[in-house]
Backbone as numpy.savetxt, mean C-alpha at the origin, in Angstrom:
# Nx Ny Nz CAx CAy CAz Cx Cy Cz
7.94 -12.44 18.50 7.23 -12.06 17.29 7.85 -12.80 16.11
7.03 -13.37 15.29 7.48 -14.07 14.12 8.04 -13.08 13.10
9.01 -13.50 12.32 9.61 -12.63 11.31 8.57 -12.12 10.33
7.66 -12.98 9.88 6.63 -12.58 8.92 5.72 -11.50 9.52
5.35 -11.68 10.80 4.51 -10.68 11.46 5.23 -9.34 11.56
6.53 -9.41 11.87 7.32 -8.19 11.97 7.37 -7.46 10.62
7.63 -8.19 9.55 7.71 -7.59 8.22 6.36 -6.99 7.83
5.27 -7.72 8.09 3.94 -7.19 7.77 3.65 -5.92 8.56
3.98 -5.94 9.85 3.73 -4.77 10.69 4.60 -3.59 10.24
5.83 -3.87 9.86 6.71 -2.82 9.37 6.16 -2.20 8.09
5.74 -3.03 7.15 5.16 -2.53 5.90 3.87 -1.77 6.14
3.03 -2.31 7.00 1.76 -1.64 7.30 2.01 -0.31 8.00
2.99 -0.29 8.89 3.32 0.95 9.59 3.82 2.02 8.65
4.68 1.62 7.70 5.19 2.58 6.72 4.06 3.11 5.85
3.20 2.21 5.39 2.06 2.62 4.56 1.11 3.51 5.35
0.84 3.12 6.58 -0.07 3.89 7.42 0.51 5.27 7.72
1.79 5.32 8.04 2.43 6.60 8.33 2.35 7.55 7.15
2.61 7.04 5.97 2.52 7.87 4.76 1.09 8.32 4.52
0.14 7.40 4.63 -1.26 7.74 4.39 -1.80 8.74 5.40
-1.47 8.53 6.67 -1.97 9.45 7.69 -1.29 10.81 7.60
-0.03 10.82 7.21 0.66 12.10 7.05 -0.01 12.91 5.94
-0.46 12.22 4.90 -1.12 12.91 3.78 -2.54 13.32 4.13
-3.23 12.52 4.94 -4.65 12.76 5.21 -4.92 13.45 6.54
-4.04 13.32 7.50 -4.36 13.69 8.85 -4.08 15.12 9.24
-3.94 16.04 8.35 -3.67 17.43 8.68 -4.98 18.13 9.05
-4.88 18.96 10.08 -6.06 19.73 10.51 -6.27 20.91 9.58
-7.50 21.38 9.44 -7.76 22.56 8.63 -7.00 23.76 9.18
-6.64 24.70 8.31 -5.86 25.86 8.71 -6.59 26.73 9.72
-7.92 26.73 9.71 -8.68 27.57 10.62 -9.05 26.87 11.92
-8.51 25.71 12.18 -8.83 24.95 13.38 -8.20 25.60 14.60
-8.97 25.68 15.70 -8.45 26.24 16.93 -7.43 25.31 17.58
-7.66 24.01 17.44 -6.74 23.04 18.01 -6.11 22.25 16.87
-4.78 22.36 16.71 -4.13 21.59 15.65 -4.38 20.10 15.83
-4.84 19.47 14.80 -5.07 18.02 14.81 -6.41 17.61 15.39
-7.20 18.53 15.92 -8.49 18.17 16.54 -9.43 17.55 15.53
-9.54 18.15 14.35 -10.44 17.61 13.33 -9.93 16.27 12.82
-8.62 16.14 12.72 -8.04 14.91 12.20 -8.30 13.74 13.14
-8.35 13.98 14.44 -8.57 12.91 15.41 -9.98 12.36 15.31
-10.94 13.18 14.95 -12.33 12.75 14.88 -12.70 12.19 13.51
-11.99 12.58 12.50 -12.34 12.18 11.14 -11.90 10.76 10.85
-12.72 10.03 10.13 -12.35 8.68 9.68 -12.33 8.66 8.16
-11.58 7.72 7.63 -11.43 7.59 6.19 -11.76 6.17 5.79
-12.39 6.04 4.63 -12.67 4.72 4.06 -12.03 4.68 2.69
-11.05 3.80 2.55 -10.31 3.67 1.30 -10.63 2.34 0.65
-10.48 2.30 -0.67 -10.66 1.07 -1.44 -9.29 0.51 -1.83
-9.11 -0.78 -1.59 -7.90 -1.47 -2.03 -8.31 -2.50 -3.09
-7.77 -2.35 -4.29 -8.01 -3.32 -5.35 -6.80 -4.25 -5.41
-7.04 -5.49 -5.76 -5.94 -6.46 -5.81 -5.88 -7.14 -7.17
-4.75 -7.73 -7.42 -4.59 -8.53 -8.63 -4.92 -10.00 -8.36
-5.33 -10.29 -7.13 -5.61 -11.66 -6.72 -7.12 -11.87 -6.64
-7.59 -13.09 -6.86 -9.01 -13.38 -6.65 -9.39 -13.12 -5.19
-10.65 -12.85 -4.91 -11.07 -12.62 -3.52 -10.67 -13.78 -2.61
-10.07 -13.45 -1.48 -9.67 -14.42 -0.46 -8.74 -15.51 -1.00
-7.98 -15.20 -2.02 -7.01 -16.14 -2.59 -6.01 -16.53 -1.49
-5.79 -17.83 -1.25 -4.88 -18.24 -0.18 -3.49 -17.62 -0.35
-2.97 -17.11 0.74 -1.63 -16.50 0.73 -1.68 -15.05 0.31
-1.67 -14.80 -0.98 -1.60 -13.43 -1.47 -2.88 -12.64 -1.22
-4.01 -13.22 -1.51 -5.28 -12.53 -1.29 -5.60 -12.34 0.18
-5.31 -13.34 0.98 -5.55 -13.20 2.41 -4.53 -12.24 3.03
-3.37 -12.11 2.41 -2.38 -11.13 2.87 -2.90 -9.71 2.71
-3.63 -9.44 1.64 -4.22 -8.12 1.43 -5.27 -7.86 2.51
-6.05 -8.87 2.84 -7.05 -8.73 3.90 -6.38 -8.45 5.24
-5.30 -9.15 5.52 -4.57 -8.95 6.78 -3.97 -7.55 6.83
-3.42 -7.07 5.72 -2.87 -5.72 5.67 -3.96 -4.69 5.97
-5.13 -4.87 5.38 -6.25 -3.95 5.63 -6.63 -3.96 7.12
-6.65 -5.14 7.73 -6.95 -5.23 9.16 -5.90 -4.51 9.99
-4.62 -4.71 9.66 -3.54 -4.07 10.40 -3.61 -2.55 10.30
-3.90 -2.05 9.12 -4.02 -0.60 8.94 -5.15 -0.07 9.81
-6.27 -0.77 9.84 -7.37 -0.37 10.69 -6.99 -0.35 12.17
-6.30 -1.38 12.62 -5.87 -1.46 14.01 -4.85 -0.37 14.35
-3.85 -0.21 13.48 -2.79 0.76 13.75 -3.27 2.20 13.68
-4.36 2.44 12.98 -4.92 3.79 12.89 -5.97 4.04 13.96
-6.20 3.07 14.81 -7.23 3.22 15.82 -8.62 3.26 15.23
-8.79 2.68 14.06 -10.09 2.66 13.40 -10.37 3.88 12.54
-9.43 4.82 12.48 -9.63 6.04 11.68 -9.52 5.76 10.19
-8.77 4.76 9.81 -8.59 4.44 8.39 -9.09 3.01 8.17
-10.21 2.90 7.46 -10.80 1.59 7.16 -10.55 1.28 5.69
-10.10 0.08 5.43 -9.79 -0.35 4.07 -10.77 -1.43 3.65
-11.45 -1.23 2.54 -12.33 -2.24 1.94 -11.54 -2.90 0.82
-11.34 -4.20 0.92 -10.54 -4.94 -0.06 -11.45 -5.50 -1.15
-11.07 -5.25 -2.39 -11.78 -5.79 -3.55 -10.84 -6.73 -4.30
-11.20 -7.99 -4.39 -10.41 -8.94 -5.15 -10.53 -8.67 -6.65
-9.66 -9.30 -7.41 -9.67 -9.13 -8.86 -11.06 -9.43 -9.42
-11.57 -8.53 -10.24 -12.86 -8.71 -10.87 -14.04 -8.19 -10.06
-13.85 -7.86 -8.79 -14.97 -7.37 -7.99 -15.26 -5.89 -8.28
-14.23 -5.09 -8.44 -14.39 -3.68 -8.73 -13.80 -3.33 -10.09
-12.66 -3.91 -10.38 -11.96 -3.72 -11.66 -11.28 -5.03 -12.03
-10.90 -5.21 -13.31 -10.14 -6.41 -13.68 -8.77 -6.41 -12.98
-8.21 -7.58 -12.80 -6.97 -7.75 -12.04 -5.84 -6.83 -12.48
-5.58 -6.79 -13.76 -4.40 -6.08 -14.21 -4.67 -4.61 -14.50
-5.77 -4.10 -13.98 -6.05 -2.67 -14.06 -5.90 -2.00 -12.70
-5.33 -2.72 -11.73 -5.18 -2.18 -10.38 -4.28 -0.94 -10.37
-3.19 -0.98 -11.09 -2.27 0.16 -11.15 -2.98 1.39 -11.70
-3.71 1.21 -12.80 -4.43 2.31 -13.43 -5.56 2.83 -12.53
-6.19 1.95 -11.76 -7.26 2.37 -10.86 -6.73 3.33 -9.80
-5.56 3.04 -9.26 -4.97 3.94 -8.26 -4.47 5.21 -8.93
-3.79 5.08 -10.05 -3.27 6.26 -10.76 -4.42 7.18 -11.17
-5.57 6.61 -11.53 -6.72 7.40 -11.96 -7.60 7.88 -10.82
-7.35 7.42 -9.60 -8.10 7.88 -8.45 -9.37 7.11 -8.14
-9.65 6.01 -8.83 -10.85 5.25 -8.52 -10.64 4.27 -7.36
-9.39 4.13 -6.90 -9.05 3.36 -5.70 -7.85 4.04 -5.06
-7.73 3.91 -3.75 -6.62 4.55 -3.04 -5.41 3.65 -2.90
-5.61 2.33 -2.92 -4.54 1.36 -2.74 -4.67 0.22 -3.75
-3.54 -0.37 -4.07 -3.55 -1.60 -4.87 -2.62 -2.59 -4.20
-2.97 -3.85 -4.26 -2.15 -4.93 -3.72 -1.88 -5.88 -4.87
-0.66 -5.89 -5.33 -0.28 -6.73 -6.45 1.23 -6.84 -6.48
1.77 -7.29 -7.57 3.22 -7.41 -7.72 3.69 -6.41 -8.77
4.76 -5.71 -8.45 5.25 -4.65 -9.33 5.66 -5.17 -10.71
6.00 -6.44 -10.82 6.38 -6.94 -12.15 5.22 -6.96 -13.13
3.99 -6.83 -12.64 2.85 -6.74 -13.54 2.84 -5.43 -14.33
3.55 -4.43 -13.84 3.51 -3.10 -14.46 4.69 -2.87 -15.41
5.36 -3.94 -15.80 6.50 -3.84 -16.72 6.12 -3.13 -18.01
4.91 -3.32 -18.48 4.47 -2.67 -19.70 4.31 -1.17 -19.55
4.17 -0.69 -18.34 4.04 0.74 -18.08 5.41 1.39 -17.89
6.28 0.69 -17.22 7.64 1.17 -16.98 8.54 -0.04 -16.73
9.53 -0.20 -17.55 10.39 -1.39 -17.53 10.97 -1.71 -16.15
11.37 -0.69 -15.40 12.06 -0.92 -14.14 11.14 -1.39 -13.02
9.83 -1.39 -13.22 8.90 -1.79 -12.16 9.20 -3.19 -11.65
9.64 -4.06 -12.52 9.86 -5.45 -12.12 10.97 -5.61 -11.08
11.83 -4.60 -10.93 12.90 -4.70 -9.93 12.38 -4.44 -8.52
11.14 -4.02 -8.39 10.58 -3.74 -7.09 9.63 -4.84 -6.64
9.85 -6.04 -7.14 9.05 -7.21 -6.76 10.00 -8.36 -6.50
9.44 -9.45 -6.02 10.25 -10.64 -5.76 10.78 -11.19 -7.08
12.03 -11.47 -7.10 12.68 -12.01 -8.29 13.32 -13.33 -7.87
13.12 -14.41 -8.61 13.77 -15.67 -8.23 15.28 -15.48 -8.09
15.81 -15.96 -7.00 17.23 -15.86 -6.66 17.66 -14.41 -6.40
16.69 -13.53 -6.15 16.99 -12.14 -5.85 17.03 -11.92 -4.35
16.72 -10.71 -3.93 16.74 -10.36 -2.52 15.71 -11.16 -1.72
16.07 -11.49 -0.48 15.06 -12.01 0.43 14.37 -10.80 1.08
13.42 -11.02 1.96 12.64 -9.91 2.54 13.52 -8.91 3.27
14.47 -9.39 4.06 15.34 -8.49 4.81 16.24 -7.68 3.89
16.76 -8.30 2.86 17.62 -7.59 1.90 16.82 -6.54 1.12
15.59 -6.89 0.74 14.75 -5.95 0.01 14.45 -4.73 0.89
14.10 -4.96 2.15 13.84 -3.85 3.06 15.09 -3.01 3.29
16.24 -3.65 3.40 17.50 -2.91 3.58 17.75 -2.02 2.37
17.55 -2.55 1.18 17.77 -1.76 -0.03 16.77 -0.60 -0.12
15.50 -0.90 0.19 14.47 0.14 0.11 14.72 1.25 1.12
14.97 0.90 2.38 15.02 1.89 3.45 16.41 2.43 3.76
17.46 1.74 3.37 18.82 2.20 3.69 19.72 2.33 2.47
19.27 1.80 1.33 20.10 1.83 0.13 19.57 2.71 -0.98
18.54 3.49 -0.72 18.00 4.40 -1.72 16.95 3.81 -2.63
16.57 2.56 -2.41 15.59 1.91 -3.28 14.22 2.57 -3.26
13.78 3.01 -2.09 12.46 3.64 -1.98 12.42 4.95 -2.75
13.50 5.71 -2.74 13.57 6.95 -3.51 13.47 6.65 -5.01
14.14 5.59 -5.45 14.07 5.20 -6.86 12.65 4.77 -7.23
12.01 4.03 -6.34 10.65 3.55 -6.59 9.69 4.73 -6.72
9.81 5.69 -5.81 8.95 6.87 -5.89 9.19 7.64 -7.19
10.44 7.75 -7.58 10.77 8.45 -8.84 10.16 7.72 -10.03
10.23 6.40 -9.99 9.70 5.58 -11.08 8.18 5.72 -11.21
7.47 5.78 -10.08 6.01 5.85 -10.10 5.49 7.28 -10.18
6.32 8.29 -9.98 5.88 9.69 -9.96 5.07 10.09 -11.20
5.47 9.71 -12.40 4.67 10.11 -13.57 3.23 9.57 -13.58
2.97 8.57 -12.74 1.65 7.94 -12.70 0.79 8.48 -11.56
1.33 9.40 -10.79 0.58 10.01 -9.68 0.56 9.12 -8.47
């Protein structure tokens, strides 16, 4: 397995696990726990800061949507909207915070105007490589800090 594929699958798995944990609960009156969740499908909107099918970044959003669909067994389908198709590029953060989209694909440094520390959760020249960023997020407390930073925005 290529390193890039592994990182994408790891990120998609984490995102999928969080999304399914939030969405996949059976109703309290269900006779079989999880029975309703197994049959139900979800269609989410992903807005991006990239033009539609933009090489690299835009196609990465499309690949992530495909992976989520595959890893969920087709229960979670993601429709990707490039910048300007559903909302302007730099309104992706607000679209998710406001509930008009479930996912956004962009770079955290775009949200510096909303919260100064957001830029530390994106690629920084001469900063962490992918493995170091994942180590900090998952083993160094970075993900907890990120959640705390975004909490006021829902």
